[in-house]
N, C-alpha and C positions, 0 to 999 in steps of 0.2 A: 695518186688519189689525194685530193686536196680537202682539208677540213680547216675551218677557222681556228678551232681549238682541238688539240689532241692531248689526251691524258694517257700516260704509259703506266700500266699497273692497275688491275681491277681488284685491289684489296679494299680494306675499310676506307682508307683515305682517298683512293682513286675512284671508287664508286661514288663517294660523297662529292668529290670534286667534279665529276662528270655531271651528276645530278644538279649540283648547285650552279654550275656554269649554264646548263641548259635552262634551268628554272629562271635564272636572271635574264637570259636572252629572250625567252618566251614572254616574260613579264614586261620586257622593254619593247616588245613587238618586233624583235629581230628574227630573221630567218637564218642566221648564222648556224653552222653545223658544228656539233661536238662529236668526237670519235674517241672511243676508249679501247686501247690496245691491251690485250692480255695474252701472255705466253702459254698459259695453261688451258686445258679444254673447257674449263668453266671458271667463271668469276668467283672471287671470295673463298678460295681454297683455305686460306689461313683462318678466316672467320669461322669456317666450318668446324675447326678443332678447338676454338676458343672456349675456355671454361669447361673442358672435357665434353664438348659438343652441346653444352647448355647455353653458351654465349653470354657471358657477363659483359654486355655491350657498353655499360656506362656506370659511373659512380655519381650519385646525385648530391654530393657535398657542395657547399658554397665555395667560393674562390679561396677564402682564407684557409679552410680545411683542405680543400683539394690541392692547392699549390704546395702544401707541406709534404705532399707525396710525390712531387715532381723532383727528380734527382739531377736535372741539368738545366740551369738558367730558366726558372719559372717566368721571369719577366718577358722573355721572348714570346711565350705562348699566351700571355695575358690578353692581347687583342683578339686572338682567335677564340679564346675561351668565352669572352664576353660577347663576341659576335654570334656564338652558338653555344649556349650554356647547357648543362645537363638537363634542365627543365625543357629547353628547346628540343633536345634529343628525344626525350620521352614523348613530347607532343608530336614530333615528326613521325615517329613510328605509329603512334596511335591514330593519327590522321591518315596514315597510309594503310590502315586496317590491321595493324599488328598490335594486339593487346600486350601490355607490359606489366611486370610485377617488380616490386622493390623489396629486397630481403635484408637480412642482418648485414651490417656494415655499409648500408646505403648502396648496395649493389643491385643494378637493374638487369632484368632478364626478359626475354620474350615469355609471355605467359605460358606458352607451349613448352618452354625449355628446349626448343629445337633451334639450333644455330642456322639451319637451312632457312628458317622463316625470315631471319635478318637478311640473308643474301637474296632470297626471292623477293622480299619487299623492295630492296634497292634496285634489282634488275627490272622489276615491273615499273618502278618510278622512273628509271632512266628511259626505258622504252616508251613510256607514256609521253615523254617530252622529246622524243625523236633522237635520242642518243644512239649512235651506232656502236655496238659492242662487238669488236672483232676478236674472237677467241683464237687460240693457237697461232698468234702472231707475235713472234719474239723480236723485239727491237734489238738490232745488233750494232747499229752505228747511227750517230746523230751528227749531221753536218750543219753548222751554223752559217747560213748563206745570207748575208745581208740582214734584212728584216724578217726573213722566213727561216723555218727549220725544216731540214730534209731528213727523213728517218728511213733507213733501209732495214728490212726484216730478214729473218733466216729463210723465208720462202721467196726471197727476191722481189717481194712487193715493196713499193716505195710510197711513202706518205709525205705530204708537205702540210705545213700549218703556219699560222701567224703567231699563235700563242701555244706554248708547250708546258704541260704540267707533269713533273716527274713524281710519281707516287709508287715507286717500285719496291718499297719496303727495305728491310735490311738483309741480314744473312741468316736469321733464325728460321729454323724449319725449312731448309732448302728444298725439300720434296714438295712444298706448296708453291714453289716458284721464286722464293726469296733467295736469290743467289748473288746479290750485291751489284747488279747491273747499274743501278742508279748512281753508285759511287763513281764508276768509270765515266758515266755521262757527265756528272757534275765536274769531275776533274778535267774532262775535255773542254768544258765551258770555262775553265779557269778557276774553279772553286777548290778550296782546300778542305781536307777532312780532319776532324778531331779523331784521336785514336779509337779504334773499334774493338769491342770485346763483348762476349755474351753476358747478358744479365737476366735475372729471374731464372736461374738455372740451379741444378743440383750441385751441392758441395760434397765432395767425396772424402770421407775420413780416411786416415791412414789405416791400411789393412782391410778396407771394406771391399776392395776388388782384388782379384787375382792379378799379379803383375803381368804386364804385356808379354814378357819373355816366355811366360808359361802358357800364353795364349796365341802364340805366333800362327797357329793354324786357322785362327778366326779371320774372316774377311775384314779388311780395313774399310773405314768409311770413305766414301768418295770425296774428292777434294771439294772444298767450298769455293764458290765464286770464281770458277775457272775462267770467266770472261775477263778477269783482271790480272795483270802481271803481278807476280809475287812481290816484286820490289815496290809496287804501288800500294798493295794491300797486305801488309805484313801480319795483320791480326786475323788470319783465317785460323780455323780450329787446328789444322795440321801444324801450323807454325807457332801456336800459342804455348808458352811454357806452362806446365801443370795441367794441360788438357788431358782428360782421361775419357776415352771413348765409352759411351754408355753400353756398347755391345760387349764389353769385357765382362766375364762371369764374376759372380759374387764369391767372396771368400766365405769361410765358415762364419766369421763375425757378421759379414754382410747378410748371409742367409738368416741368421738369428734375428737381425733387426728389420729386414725387408718386410714391409706390410704393416708395421706397427704405426699407429697414429696416436699422438700425444696431444691432449687438449689442455689449454690454459696453462702453459708453461712459460717461463722466462728464458730468453736466449740472449747470451752475451757474446759479442764478437771481440776477440783480443787480437791486436796487431803487434807482433813482437812483444807479447806479454802485457801490453797496455790496453785498457778498455777503449774500444772505438765505436761501439754501437750496442744498444740494448733494445729488445723488442719483447712483446708479450702476445701470446696467442697459440696457434696450433702448428705442430711440426709433424711431417710425415717422413718415414724412412721408406725409400723406394728402391727399385733396381738401379737407380742412378746414384742415390746417396741421400743427403739431407735435403728435403724439399718442404712442401706445404707453405701456407701463407707467410709464416715467420721465416722459414728457411729461405724463401725467395727474397724476402725483404733485406736480409743481411748479405745475400749473394753478390749484389753489385759491388759493394765495397770489398768483400772478400776476394772476388775474382781479380779486381783491379790491384789489390794488394799483393796477391800471389804473382801476378804478371810482373809487378815491380820488384819482386825478389824478397819480400818480407814474409815472416812466418805468421800463419793464421791459425787461431784456435777458436773453436766454438764451445761455449760452456752452457750446459743445460741446467736449469734450476727446476727440478720437478715439483718443488713445494714453494713457489714464489710468495705465497701469502703467509708463510710461517718463518719467523726468525730462527737462526741456527740454534740458539740456546733453547728456545721452546721446542724445536724439533728434536734436539738431542734428548730432552726430558721425555718427550713422547715416545721416541724409539726405545728408551730404557723401560718405560711403562709397558709397552707392547711386548717387549722381550720377556718381562716378568709374567705377563699374562700367558704367553705361549709356554713358558717354562712350567707354570703352575697347572696348566690345563691337563686333565687326566689323559687326554688323547695323546699327550706328548710323552707319556711314560714309555720308556724303551726306545724312543727315537734318538738318533745321533744328532750332534750339534749341527751338522750340515743340513739335515732335513728340517730342524727347527729354524734354522736361518732362512730357509726357503719359505717357511710359513710366515715368518716375520716380514720378509720382503713382500709377500703377497698381501699384507695389510697396508703396504706403503706405495704400491705401484701395480699396474696391470700385470697379470700373471705371465702374459706372453713376453713381457719385457725382462723378466727375471733372468733367463739364461744369458742374455747379452750383458746385462748389468753385472752379473757375477763374473763372467768371462773377462770383461774389460776392466774390472776393478778387483783384482785378486787380493788387494790389501784389506778387504772387508773381513777376511778370515786369516788366522795365523795357525800354522801347524807346528806344534811343539813336539820335538822328538825327545822322549824321555829315556829311551833305551833302544836296544836293537829291535825289539818287537813291541815297544810301547810308545804310543804317540797320542797327543790330544789336540783337538781342533778348538781354537778359541774364536769366538765371534766378536769382532771389534765394533761395538755399538757406536762410539764417537765417529769412527771412520765412515760407517754407513750413513749417519746423519749428514756429515760433511759432504759426502759424495752425492747424496740426494740434492744438495744445494749447489754442488760444483762438479757435475759430471763432464769431464773434459774430452773433447775430440780434436786431435791434431788433424788439420785439413791438409790432405796431400794434393788435391787438385779439384777440378770441376768438369762437368759435362759441357761440351762445346755447343756450337751453333746447331748441331744436329737435333738438339732437343731444348735449347734455350728458348724462353718465351719471347724475349726481346733482344735487340741489338743496341747496346749503348754506344755513344759516339755517332759520328756521321758528318753530313755537310755542315760546315762551320756556320752557325746562325748569325755570326757577325757580318756575314756576306749576303744576308737575306733581309729584306725589309719586313719587320715584324707585322706591320699594319696591312700588308698586302701579300706577303710571302713571295714577292717577286725578287729575282736575283738583282743584287747591286752591281753585278759584273756583266750580265748579259740581259738586255731588255727583252721582255716577252717570255722569259723563262721563269717558271714557278716551281716551288718544292712544297711537299706536304707529307705528313706521316713519318714513318720510322726512318726514312732515308735521311731526315734531318737529325742533328745532334739534340735529341730530346728523348727522355725515357722516364718512366715513373714506376711506382710500386704496383704489385698485382692488386686486383680488385676493381677492374673496370676503368682505371685511370688511363692506361695506354690506348685503349680502344676509343675513349672519348677524345684524347689528344689527336688521334687519327681522324676522327669525324670532324672536329672543329677546325683543324688546319686544312683538311680537304674542303670544307665549306668555304673558308676564307679564300683559299687559292682559286677555287672555281669561280666564285663571285668576282674576284679581282680581275681574273683573265677575261671574263665575260664583259665586265664594265669597261675594260680597256678596248674591247672589240666594238662595243656600242659607241664609245666616245669617238673612235676613229671613223665610224661610219655616220 
């Protein structure tokens, strides 16, 4: 089956690449064919789970602000960004009949808050331009035969094309079809990969999960990216040091913290005791570990640091707007209020401490705070049957500002939002996304070495690189004919 342009992977970048290629061909009056191959039964499986199903598809910041959230080589994606800006993205969906809304943090969503609307909009747009979407077709091998590409599938169907766009995604959420196939295809074409590791993932504090030895009866996660030899792709979850499977059960500490959401806190990342990154915002404790917008933002550097063998510590500042001296005075005042309150008559120091903490933090956080910071109280043994509990007010104040979590590991590709690393961008032309090694071969989306913070940045990177790759391949077809 011949097609002028074939796109492998019907995720965010692949759908945009197929649409963009077809749009460019139609506008040029060309009858050239675009085919989109997808291994899953339906296109856009990963889009469907984006933003917990609400699909934060874009961030509308300008380049200067947007680029500060790109964590690998922003200059490479600059031509793609300006070729298809966030404003263009909003206009695209609205013109296709999908209303959009922009929320706090410049995050854009479909007005329906249904990720399916994003996928359906793309599929309709592609079909309207004559794109053939072939579902349940898994590309297994690519043969680079002269000026054409031959693609064999798991169903023994064979495809040929003049221009090939690889938009297979990374390794994150393999159940959506992202199993690293594109990395093998790129290497077959002669491309090199920068080291791969999960990003925007949960960080697991020490003691948060039950140790694997105590959970040997649990089923282990299936291997990631089985299409690639282990020696070729060493950074699969199973081979990553400090990878902790999300399926492992929570410890007592983990159960106390799981489900708690903290708003407007400061988070500091320490590498071997040295400050490496600081962020402000919201943190969630989940069945995976430390997540939420800020937890994800520090996870990239934390994961990379752990893999490289360094020690990682996360420090929470629950009162970022209050200096320590002022907070210490406030804690002392509150303690005096609790102590003088008539309702405190007859209460033990332990109970009065709990009341004090309730004035300083959410009630559901108190058990974990006390369990993880035993130094906030001291038990003085005065005799065989006489003891007194002292509440250490300065320690409480200091711990509110510096609650330390030693990070033992991280959740791997099974639930990481994005894969960091990928096809070396030095081997790809930034202005066209064509391979410098193999003419007619293009890359877009997560398969490339590009990743960004959570908040719609990665989705727009997928869209804008898909747009440029599709246009470039189509223009090359038009010029040839």
